C-alpha positions, 0 to 999 in steps of 0.5 A: 422423121425417126420415131422415138419413145414417147413413153406410152409403150410404143414409139411414135414421131413426134411432129416438129421436135427435135429428140431429146435425150433418152433417159434411164426412166425411158427404159423404165417407163417402156418395161413397165408397159411390158410387166405381165407378158409371157417369158420363154427362154431362146424367145425371138423378140422382132427387135423392131416391132414397137409393139412386140408383146402386146399379141397373143404369142409374143414373149420375152426372155431376159437378154432378148427383153433388155435389148428390146427395150434399149433398142426401142428407146435409143434406137440401137442394138446391144447384147446381140452376137453381132450388134451389126446384123439387121437379120439376126442380131439375136440377144443373149447374156453373152452378146452383153458380156461382151459388149462390156468387155469392148466397151461397147456399153459402159459398166459401172459397179453392182452398188452404183447401178442398183441405185440408178433408175434405167441401169443395167444388172448383168449376172454371167457365171456358171450356174446362172446368167440373167440380166435385168433393169434396175429401178434405182431403189433396189428393185428390177423390171425383168422378164424373170422366168415360164412362171414369172414372166415379165415382172418387177423383182429386187436385186437381192444380194449385190453379189449375185451380180456381175456388172452394172451397165449404161447405154451409151447416149443415156442420161442417169441423172447425174450418174 
């Protein structure tokens, strides 16, 4: 039986139920359970641990956070140097950019992403690389910085973002 995200912050098998299509809201629900977790740039997250972040010393950086949430909800790995390498996938913002460029994920406009719950926003330019989940109302859930940790934020100026991203096989309610 494949474990599936049930909205309680971790994966749990549902007896006798078929898997339902995941939604952008599922990403937000899981991400919200990690608000208050620590941020460490270059954190090494165990992408297969559904309880990551609940124990002391388990931190996220922005790319590791987005990849971990997506992996927990969908069972698939995105945003890594090598998405298929189970031993060392190494999430990073450049991996997310690579996935956009190769069409592994669906690119949408930033304007659409800020209005789409669970869409991902990626900034990838000199002077700043960052990745967040859009709450769909110009808000974010993100692993922001060492002083903020995992928190809710605001999108701000859409010109700060380069890509809107949707994960294949996820229902974003009409997008």
